[in-house]
C-alpha positions, 0 to 999 in steps of 0.5 A: 500499499502506497499512500501520499499527502498531496498539496497544491504546488503553491501551498507546498512552496508556501509550506516549505518556505514557512518551515525553513524560516521556522527551523532557522528561527528555532536554532538550526544555525546554532545546531550546525555550529555546535556540530562543527565545534564538536569536531565534525569536519565541514566537508563531511557535514555538507553531505548530511542534507541540504540544510547542513550544506548551506548552513555550513557554507554560511558558517564557514564564510563561503556565502552570506546569510542571504545567499545561504537562505535564498540558495537553501530555499531554492534547493529545497523547492527543487528537491520537492519538485524532483520528489513529485516527478518521482512519484509520477514515475511510480504511477506510470510504472503502475504503482497505485498511490492513494493520494490524501488531500494535505489540507484535511485535518490530521484526524481525517487523514489518519481515518482515510489511511485506516480505511485503506488498511482495513 
């Protein structure tokens, strides 16, 4: 059984941007600074994920905060687009994805998945 939560493109982009802003406000830069202070090699840290890559570049002085933010936001949007392309490929190969409307309340989403499992 394959399920997915589907948001419209504009809503998905808005949610990604809001999540990035929130993560940065909640201390993601400090988290990366701490990891670097603990001795993790910056050249290795950049492979841990998009956020780690761009924030490491910012902390090490390769890019400004503004460059980090805009480049990271763009990279995350591009990654989300590639994920949707991958899902469409699954469907073309005959894999049925049961899409659930992302704007539904969480309890409704859970109920829909439970019905699929029944």
